[in-house]
Every structure is written in structure tokens, then in C-alpha cells.
C-alpha positions, 0 to 999 in steps of 0.5 A, spaced: 218 596 741 220 602 744 215 606 741 210 602 743 212 602 750 213 610 750 206 610 747 203 606 753 207 610 758 204 616 755 197 614 755 198 611 763 201 618 765 195 622 761 190 617 765 194 618 772 194 626 771 187 626 769 185 621 775 190 626 780 186 632 777 179 629 778 181 627 785 184 634 786 177 637 784 173 632 788 178 634 794 177 642 793 169 641 793 169 637 799 173 642 802 169 648 800 163 644 803 166 643 809 168 651 809 161 653 808 158 648 814 164 651 818 161 658 816 154 656 818 156 653 824 160 660 826 154 664 824 149 660 829 154 660 835 154 668 834 147 668 833 146 664 840 151 668 843 147 674 842 141 671 844 144 669 850 146 676 852 140 679 850 136 674 855 141 675 860 140 682 860 132 681 860 133 677 866 137 682 870 132 687 869 127 683 871 131 681 877 132 688 879 125 690 878 123 685 883 128 688 888 125 695 887 
């Protein structure tokens, strides 16, 4: 009976390891996806910031031209 229970334990351990590996892979995939989304969002913020700075400069030049 000991041999049979050892085999069952080994099979259960093997299944648990496989499940853990699958969960880790899924979590890493989700993390990678979130990091990519963060990078895209950071890039969008940088672009918006640059555009805002250019628009502010343009407005300042136009305002200065009004008073000359």
C-alpha cells in the first residue's frame, strides 16, 4: 500500500507543479501585458506634454504679436 500511496503522492505533486507553472506563466503574461499598456500610456503622456508645450509657445507668440 505504501508504494501505491507514494505513486499517488508523486502524481499529485506533479500535477500541482504543473498547475503552479501554468499559473506563473499566466501571471507573467498578464504582467507583460500591463507593462506594455503602461509604456503606451507613458508615451501618450509624453506626446501630449510636448504638444501642450508647443501650443503654449504658439499662443505666447501670437499674444506677443498682438501687443507689438
